[in-house]
C-alpha positions in Angstrom: 60.8 12.8 -19.6 62.2 16.1 -20.6 60.1 17.7 -18.0 62.0 16.0 -15.4 65.5 16.5 -16.8 65.1 20.0 -17.7 67.6 22.4 -15.9 64.6 24.4 -14.6 63.3 21.5 -12.5 66.9 20.1 -11.5 66.5 21.3 -7.8 63.3 19.4 -7.4 64.9 16.2 -8.9 67.9 16.6 -6.4 65.4 17.0 -3.6 63.8 13.7 -4.8 66.9 11.8 -4.9 68.1 13.1 -1.7 65.0 11.8 -0.3 65.5 8.3 -1.7 69.0 8.5 -0.4 68.0 9.3 3.2 65.6 6.4 3.3 68.5 4.1 1.8 70.9 5.3 4.4 68.3 4.9 7.2 67.5 1.3 6.2 71.3 0.5 5.9 71.8 2.0 9.4 69.2 -0.2 10.9 70.8 -3.3 9.5 74.2 -2.1 11.2 72.4 -0.9 14.3 73.2 2.8 13.6 70.3 5.2 13.9 70.6 8.3 11.6 67.3 9.9 13.1 68.8 9.8 16.5 72.0 11.3 15.7 70.1 14.1 13.7 67.6 14.8 16.9 70.8 15.3 19.1 72.3 17.9 16.6 69.3 20.1 16.3 67.6 22.3 18.9 64.1 21.1 20.2 61.0 23.1 20.2 60.8 23.6 23.8 62.3 27.1 24.2 60.3 30.3 24.7 60.0 33.6 22.4 59.7 33.6 18.5 62.4 30.9 17.7 60.7 28.4 20.4 57.3 29.1 18.7 58.6 28.7 15.2 60.4 25.3 16.0 57.1 24.1 17.7 55.0 25.3 15.0 57.2 23.0 12.7 57.0 20.2 15.2 60.8 20.3 15.8 61.3 18.1 19.0 57.8 16.3 18.6 58.6 14.2 15.5 62.0 12.7 14.7 64.2 15.1 12.6 64.6 12.5 9.9 60.9 12.3 9.3 60.5 16.2 9.3 63.4 16.4 6.7 61.8 13.8 4.6 58.5 15.8 4.5 60.2 18.9 3.6 61.9 17.4 0.8 58.8 15.7 -0.4 56.7 18.9 -0.3 59.6 21.0 -1.8 60.1 18.4 -4.5 56.2 17.8 -5.4 55.5 21.6 -5.1 58.3 22.7 -7.2 57.3 20.4 -10.1 53.7 21.3 -9.8 54.8 24.9 -10.2 56.8 24.4 -13.2 54.1 22.3 -14.7 51.6 25.3 -14.1 54.3 27.7 -15.7 54.6 25.6 -18.8 50.7 25.2 -19.1 50.0 28.9 -18.9 52.9 30.6 -20.4 54.7 27.8 -22.2 57.9 28.4 -20.5 59.7 27.3 -17.2 60.2 29.7 -14.3 64.0 30.1 -13.6 65.2 27.3 -11.3 66.0 29.9 -8.5 62.7 31.6 -8.6 60.9 28.4 -8.6 63.1 27.0 -5.8 62.0 29.9 -3.6 58.5 29.7 -4.5 58.6 25.9 -3.7 59.9 26.6 -0.2 56.5 27.3 1.4 55.4 23.7 0.0 58.1 22.1 2.1 57.5 24.0 5.3 53.8 23.4 4.8 54.5 19.7 4.4 56.3 19.6 7.7 53.4 21.7 9.4 50.5 19.7 8.0 51.8 16.2 7.9 54.0 16.5 10.9 51.0 17.0 13.1 49.6 13.8 12.0 52.8 11.9 12.3 53.5 13.3 15.7 50.6 11.2 17.0 52.6 8.0 16.0 55.9 9.3 17.4 55.3 10.1 20.9 58.8 11.4 22.1 60.8 12.3 25.1 63.4 14.4 23.3 66.8 13.3 24.5 68.5 16.7 24.0 65.8 18.1 26.3 67.7 17.0 29.1 71.3 17.3 29.9 73.5 14.6 28.4 75.3 14.4 31.8 72.0 13.3 33.4 72.3 10.0 31.7 75.8 9.1 33.3 75.1 6.5 36.1 71.6 5.4 34.8 70.7 2.0 34.0 69.1 0.9 30.7 68.6 -2.1 28.2 69.6 -2.8 24.7 66.5 -2.7 22.7 67.8 -2.8 19.0 70.7 -4.1 17.5 74.0 -5.6 18.9 76.4 -3.1 20.4 80.1 -3.8 20.0 83.3 -1.6 19.7 82.8 0.7 16.6 79.1 -0.4 16.3 76.4 1.4 18.5 73.3 0.0 19.4 69.9 1.5 20.6 69.1 1.2 24.3 66.2 2.3 26.5 67.0 4.8 29.3 64.7 6.4 31.9 65.5 9.7 33.0 65.0 11.4 36.5 61.4 12.2 35.3 60.8 8.3 34.5 60.6 9.2 30.9 61.8 6.9 28.3 64.8 8.0 26.2 66.3 6.1 23.2 70.3 6.4 23.1 72.9 5.0 20.8 75.5 3.2 23.0 78.7 1.2 22.6 80.6 -0.9 25.1 83.0 1.0 27.2 85.4 -2.1 27.3 87.1 -3.5 24.3 86.0 -6.6 23.1 82.7 -6.9 24.9 79.2 -7.1 23.1 75.8 -6.3 24.3 72.9 -8.3 22.7 69.3 -7.2 22.8 67.8 -7.2 26.3 71.5 -6.8 28.0 71.2 -4.4 31.1 73.7 -1.7 31.0 74.7 1.5 32.9 75.8 4.6 31.0 79.2 5.7 32.1 80.1 8.8 29.7 79.3 10.1 26.1 82.0 10.1 23.4 81.1 12.2 20.4 77.5 11.3 19.2 77.3 8.0 21.3 77.2 6.9 24.8 79.5 4.4 26.4 78.0 1.9 28.7 79.1 -1.3 30.8 77.2 -4.3 31.6 74.8 -4.0 34.6 74.0 -7.5 36.0 72.2 -6.1 39.0 69.7 -4.2 37.0 66.1 -4.6 38.2 64.1 -7.6 36.5 61.2 -5.7 36.0 63.1 -3.1 33.9 64.9 -5.9 31.8 62.2 -7.1 29.3 62.4 -7.3 25.5 61.3 -4.3 23.6 57.7 -4.5 21.8 58.2 -5.7 18.2 
């Protein structure tokens, strides 16, 4: 037990607890129709750019796999790799590596975890990155509530197609006070406020588009 509570292994314990915390926050968010992963995706750049920066983002699957999943992969690789390094150090030299040195040495494990496992997970998360198109391009477009119940102060997930007919998943709230959108409610995006979009009910939405999301 002393191995996991030692000062030299503290960064990896923090990473492990942060990983658990993110899982809990995401699960709680789902209960209240809040999508942490979608918020993170809107805050970070995608991997569609050109040059060295764009190549680096694409190599790490940023923009291809949800940001929260990639963050969890990094924390897992960093924590497991760090503990393994300290275990080897104790076995070989009977002493821990300094915490800072061990943390720097464990960074490649986190990065490789994103690279190696992100490629596999990308097959299960086919994405049309919301941030890859202008936020303004969604204004006036129709969609349907696909997850949770949207009301004032509580956003819910909506499916909206862009002008390329690609599906996007946006977090929306009713634009009108006191209104509530249940799953399957047709909507029209009217503007964006902060990280969330505001929408009104669209009774004229095409019946072909309004169908319950796949479970």
